Each structure stands twice: as C-alpha cells, then as structure tokens.
N, C-alpha and C positions, 0 to 999 in steps of 0.2 A: 396559823392556819392559812393555807394558800387562798388567795382571792378567787372567787368563781369566775371563770372566763366566759366572756360573751362576745358576740360578733361586733364588727366595726359599726359604730353608730352614725358615722358621716359617710356620704357617698364617696366612691372611689373617683368619680368624675361628675362634675355638675356645672351648670351655668345658672347663676342666680343674680337677678338684677338688684341693684342697691335699693334698700328701703329703710324707713325709720319707724314704721308702725305696722302692726299686724293684728288681725282678728283671730289668730291661731289659738291663743290661750282660751278664748271663749269656746271655740270648737272642742278643745281638749276637755274643758270642764263639762260640757254637755255629754261628751262620750264617756267620761269617767263616772258620770251620774248613773250609768247603766250597770255599774258594778264591775265593769272591766277597767283596766288601767293601761293607758297608752304608754308605749315604750318610748325611750328617749329619741330614737331615730324617727319615730312617727310624730312626736311633738315638734321636732326640728322641721320635718317636711310640712306639717300643717302651718307652721309659722311662715314658711316660704310661699306656700300655695295661697294663703290668705293675707299676704302682704298688701297694704293699701298705700296709695300716694296721698298727696296733700288734699286732693279733691274727694278722697274716700273711695276711689276706684281701684280695682285690682291692678297691682303692678304687673302681674303676669296674666294677660288675657288668655294665654295658652300655657299649659304646664304638662310636661310628660315625665314619666318615671318608669324605670325598669328595675325590678328586684327578682332574684331567683325564687323559685316556687316554694310555697309553704311558709314564707316569711311574714305574711300578714299585709300584703300590698292592698288587698280588698278592704281592709279595715280603714285605710287612708280614705278611700272613696266613701265608705260608710260615715266617717267623721265629717267629711265635707257635705254629705247629703243631710245629716242630722242638723248641721249648722244652717243649711239652706231651708229646711222645714221650719226651723225656729225663727228664721229671718225673712220669711215671705217670698222665697225664690221659687221659680218654676224650673224643674230639672228633667232632662231627658237622659236616662241611663240606657246605653245600648251595649249589646254584647254579640259575639259571633254565633254562639249557640243559645237556643231557647233555655236549656238547662242552666246555663250560666246566669242569664238575666233573671230566671225564676229564683235561683239561689240568692242572688243579690236582694231580691224583694223579700225573701224569707228572713235574711240577715237583718235588714233594716226594720222590719216589723218586730223582730225579737228585741232589738235594741230600744225601739220606741216603747215597747211594753215594759222593759226593765227600768227605763228612765221615768216611767209614769207620765209620758206625753200622750195626750188624747189625740187620736187620729182615726181616719176612715180608710178602708182598704178595699180594693177591687181585685179579686183573684180570678184572672182569665188568662190562661196559659199563653204566653207570648205578648200579652197586653195588660200586664199587671199595673196597678196604680196605688199610690199612697197619697192621701191629701189631708190637709188641715182645714176643717170646715170654717173656722173663724177668719181665715186669710186666703190669699191666692196660692199659698205654698202647696206644692205637689211634686211628686217624683213619678214619672211614667217610665216603665221598663219595656224595652222593645228589642227584638232580635233584628239585627241590621239587614237591610236590603238596599238596592240601588234607588228605591223610592221612599224608604222610611223617613218620616219627619217632615216631608214636604207639606207646606201650608200651615205648619204649627210653629209657635214661637215660644222660646225658653230663655232662661237666664244662664243656665249651666248645662253644658253638654258633656256627658261622660262617655268616653270610648274605652270600654272594658275589652279585654283580649285584643289590645291594640295591634299586636303583631299580625292579626288577620284582617286589619282594616284596609280596604282596597280603595283605589282611586275613584271608582264610580260611586262607592258608598260615601266617600268624602264629598263628592260633588253634590250629593243629595242632602247631606246633613250639615255641612259647614255653615249654611245660611240660617239655620234655625235659631241662632242666637244673635243674629244681626240687629234686630230691632230692640234688643235689651239695652237698658241704660247702663248696665254694668255687666257685660257678658264675660263668660269664662268657659274654656274647653279644657278638659283633663284627659290625657292619654295614659292609660294604665296597662302594663303588660310585661312580657318577658321577651328576651331576644328571639327573633324568628328562627325557626328550624329550617332545614333545607326544603321542607314541604309546605311551609307557611305561604299563604296566598297573598298576604298584604305587603304593601311597599310603603305606605304613608308613614308608618311609625319609624321605619329605618331612615327615610329621607328627612323626617322632622328632626330626629336625633342628630343626623349628620350636619344639617344646616345649623342647628342650635350650637353644636360643639365648634363649628367653624365661625360662630359669631355672626351668621348671616340672617338672623331672624329678630324682628323687633317685638317687644312686649312678651317675650317667650322665655320659659324656664325649663330646665332639664336636670334630672338627678338619676344616677345609676350606680349599682354595685356590680362590678364586673372585673374579669381578667382581660388584659390587653391582647393576649394570644393564647392558643391552645396550651394547656398546662397539665402538670401531673395530677391525676385525679385523687391521689392519696396524700397530697400535700395539705395537712390539716391547717397550716397557717393560712393558706388560700381559702379554705372553708370559712374561717372566721373573718377574713378580709372581705368576702363577698356575700356573707349572709348575716345581716344585722340581728336576726332573731335566733341565731344559733347560740345555744346555752340558756335560752329563755323559753322559746316555743318548741324547739326540737333539739336533739342531742347529737353528739358525734356518732354514737352507735347507730342512730337512724340514718345518718348520712352514709356510714360505712355500708349499710345494707342496700343502698341505692346503687353502689358501684357495680357495673356489669361489663359486658364485652364492648359496648358502644361508648368509647371514651369521649367522642365528639358530643354526643347527646348529654352526657354528664357535664361537660364543659359549658354547654348552653344552658341547661336547666338548673344546674346547681352552682356553677361558677360565673354565670352571666355573660358568657362569651358571645360577642357579636361576630358572626361569620363574615369574612371578607371575600369569599369566593366570587360573589356576584357584584362586588362593588367596583365601579369603574374608576380608573385612575383620573385624577384631576386634569392631567394632560395625557391624552391617549397616544398610543404608538403611532397611529396614523397621522395625528396632528404634528408629532415631533419629527417623523420621517419626511413630512412635506417640506421641512426646513433644511434637509440634507443637501449639501453642496455636491455637484457632480465631480468637481475637482477643487483643489485648494484655491480659494478666491484671491484676488489681488488685494493685499493688505496695505494699509497706509497709517502712518502715525505710530505712536508708542503703545506698549502693552499696559493694560489695566489688570491688576491681579486681585483675585478674591481668595481669602483664606478663612476657612471655617473649622473651628474646633467643635466636634460633635457634642450633642446634648448629653450623651452617656459618658463622655470624657475618655473614650477609648481611642478614637481616630481624629486625624486632622487632614483636611483636603485642601488642595490648591488648584485654582483654575485661572485662565486668562481670557481676556476679551480685547478685541482690537477692531477698529473700523475698517470697512472694505471700500473699494473704489466705487461700488454701485450703491453706496448709501446704507448698507446694512452693518450689523455687528457680528463678527465671527467669534464663537466661543469654543473653548477646548479645555478639557480637564488635564492637569499636569500629573497629579498623583494623589493617592489617598494612603496614608501610612499611620501606624500606631503612634500615639502621642509619646509613649515611652521611648520611642526611637530618637527623640530629640528634634530640634529645629534646624540642625546643620544643613540638611538637604534643601530646606526652604530658603535659608539665607544664601546658600551657594547659588541657587537659581536667580534670586532677586539681584544679587550683585553682578551677575553675568549678563542678564537680559536688559533690554532697553525699556526701562519701566517709567511710566508717567505717574502712577499712583497705586498704592496698596490699601485694600480694605480688609481689616481683620475682625472677625466676630467670634465670640465664644468666651465666656467668663473664665473658663478653666485654662486658658492659654494665651489670650490676646495681649495682656499686659507683659507677660514674660517675654513673648516674641518681640514686642515693641522695644523692650529694654535691651534684648540681645541684638536687635538691629541697630540700636543706638551705639552699643559697644563696638559693633562691626563697622561703624562710621557710614551707615547707609543714609544717604541724604535726601532721598525722594519722599514725596508726601505720603504720610500714613494716616489712615482714617480708622477710628474705632467707632462704628456707627451706634447711634442711639436707637431706641425701640421704634420711634416714629420713622427713622430712616430705613430700618429693616422692613417695616410695613410698606413703605413706598417702593423699596427695591423689589419685594415680592409682587406687588401690584403691577409695576412697570414690566417685570419679566413676563407675567401672565399676558399682559396686553401685547407685548412684543411677539410672543408665540402665536397668538390668535391673529395678529395683524401681519405676521410673517416678516418681522423686521430684523430677525437674527438668523444666522446660519451656522452649521456645524458639519463635522465629517463623520457623524454616526459612530462615535467611539462606543463599543459595547457596554462598558461599565457606566458611562454617563447615560446612555439610552435606557439602561435598566433602572437607574435611579430616577430619572425624570418620568418614565412611563409606569412607575409603580408607586405613585405618591397620592396622598390625600391632603386636603387643607386642614389646618388647625387654627383655632382662634388665637389672636394676639391682641392684647390690650382690651379696652372696653368700648371701642368705637367702630367695630366691624372690621378691624385689621385681621390679616391672616398670614400664616406661614405654611410650611409643608412638613409632613412626616411620612415615613415609609409605610407602605401597605404590607411589606414583608420584612421579617426579622433579619433575613440574611442580606439585605440591601441597605447600604449606608446613605442616608439622606444628605449627609454633610457634603457629598460630592456635588449634588444639585445645588445646595446652598452656596457653595463656593462659586459656582458658575453664576448664580443670581447676583452675588456681590460684585463680581467682575463686570457683568453686563451693566449693572446699575451705575458703577463708577464710570464706565466708558460712555454710557448714554448721557450722563450729566456733564461730560466734558465739552468744552467749546473749542473749536479750531482757532488757532492764532492766525490772523490774516496780516499780511505785510501791508504797511501803510503805503498808499500810492499818492504821490504828489504831482500835480499837473500845473502847468503854467499857461 
C-alpha cells in the first residue's frame, strides 16, 4: 500500500541560529493536552522559536515565518501563547483587522478550555484579554494602529497578519517589550500581495536571509519564482499541511484566472516587482568612464562557474593611471562548451593573476591550465575570501573606486541583484532578481576586482650615495 503523501515538513528557506536547548517540547505538550496534535513541522518550529541560550534567554529575540494560507500558521502563535500563560509571560497579540484579533482570542479561549487550564477572560471587541489570576500572565489582543501599545510593557509581542505591518505601527509597538528581562517578537504572515500596505515584514525577511540581523530567525515555505499553478510537486513543497489539514482536491478548486495570486497565497511566492537592486542603475552608471581610461599594469582575471552549473563567466580588472580599477566582462558561455576559450584568452593576454570560483568547474580548469603550461598565479578562493571580495566590491562601488564602460550585459547583471547570506558571521554574496539574468557575470567581475585591489605595485629600488 502506497504511503500517504504529505507536505514538506521543513522550510524551503530558513535562518536559524545555533542552539543546544529549547523549551519547545514543553509548549507542544501543553498544546497536545487540548486534544489536538501538533504536526511535525509545527513541533520543529516551536523548537526553534523557544530555543534558549546558556543564560536561559531566547536565542531568537525576533522570529518571523511565512506559510501559505490554511496550513495552520496561527496554531504556532497559539502554542507560543499557551506556553506564555503557563509560564507567567505578558503577551500583546496584534493584528491588522479586528476580526482577526477576535478570532485569535476565541481560538486561545477554546484551547484553554480543552486543556482544563483555569483563566479569566474579558470580551471587548478590539480589546479582548485573557489572564491567569494566580500570576502576571496575560494575553491582550489589539487591532494595530500607529499609537497602539504605547506606555504598556510586555514580554512577547505577536505581529499577526505581518504582511500588513507598517513602519509607523512598528515605531509605536517595537518598544513595548524593551523593559522585559527576556523579550521576544514573533512575525506571522503570508507574502505580501500587490495591494498589501506593510513593508516591515518584507524588509525583515530580506535582512534575515542576507544575514544582516542579530538574534533573529526566519522560516518560510515558498517558491523562488512564479511557477506552474498545476504543478502538484510544488503544492507539496510549499504547503506543510497538505495531505493532513487539506487535500489536493481543495487546492485544485482554488485555481482560477489569477495565477499570480495563487503563486502568492498557495505557493508562498514573494513578489520582487518592488524590490530594489542591492546596487541601483544610478549608482552603477555614475562609475561609467567617458572614454577608455589609461590603463597600467597587468590584468587580473576573475572566472566564475555559476551556482546552477550551466554557465561560466570571465572578466578582467586592471588599475588605471588615476588610481581607480577598470573592470570589464569578457564573456559568459555554457559550461558544456568547454574551457578552450578561457585558456586561449589567458595564454594570449598579459596576466598577473587568475581567480577561479565554482565547485563545478574550478579544479578542472586549474588542471587544464596546468596541462597547457600556464605559469601565472592561480587562486581558488576560500569562503572567507569570497566574503571579503563581495564586501570590497560593494565598498568600491559606493566610494566610486572602480570604473567601467557600461557593457549592457554587465550592467543588467549588476543592477538586478540582491544580497544573500554566506557563512554565519554576516557575510554576503549576490544573486539575481531575475531568472533570465546570470549573476555569474557580476561574480566574475567581483573576483577580478578583488584580485586587482589586493595587488601591490612593485617599486624599483633607489640607491643614493
């Protein structure tokens, strides 16, 4: 008998800080005492959210997650709030709509009833409250505004419908947990639609994935780009509760004429239409040379085999007489075309050093260059060197230390990029915002620039008598 299929239980993309201890199991046991049973993906999420360090403090003082609709993302919040009520925490649960915050209040009351936990409740639309008389534990439910929460103090702040969370609301709410000895903020939502008013959730996600936030975690189930709405494998990849909470048939009934909406709501697509490139076209074109600058010294070559294993790009960098570094792309070709074109260029040009990156091709090229009796310096950079190269390139762009001739292919690559996290110490790399643009071209330029910027000029020794 075929095994019953269910959705992917681990996020398609996440940032989880290291930890050795968690209170997650305690939260799951409290939740399961209601007669409901947490799913595997929910148990894993609670372990990450309630991870503690050696001082017993939350590893993630902020944690955001995005799951397509009807998967049970609100149950995660309910589990966290049940734990809070059992452990004396004060909670502020905020939502975009009054109906949403009221539904959250009803859900938590029902769970407390089923678990046999004694509590008191205040039912006042827009200002509901649940509290435990024997302790300070309480959960206040509020509809968000630019003034909500001011003057009040809490241990846990829940941002429900986080895709609608605006900057002015954040300014009013983010300080409500400041004086807690062990504060935590949870962002819970779905990817924003084209009409969503919030920007905080998207910016938090982006910075988290870039590795630019401390004490912060993120988890999401999503597709990377707009996809076929009838691809059932993607349904299971992006919906952890498919096969348990809802069925293929119910998903089929959701498919309509608006494929973008289905991609957002059911496949977890994060639209990129309004996302700004990490390097804007204006910033890049400010570095354009009016004419080919006067070059000096030998060429430094960067070669990048793309992450997808399809293409390989080569670029050069060389110092100029006015103290800048000139960069130019040589070509981007399919890997299957071989390395002969690369070797031919390297043997003909006046090369100082070659930097080759990309596990799917760097060692092969190095051996082929050795067989071709290429004698110049070859570098296969380590991860820390790649991180340094990306950082130095970004700095050079903003400090206008490099120049170029505005090659269309290179300009498209550089001005349609976003940062991605590398390593665990805040390092970053780049990836393309568009499927039809190869980031390896930009990466090869970065490698060439880095090699050139690290080089030191040889000075002739002067002897005086």
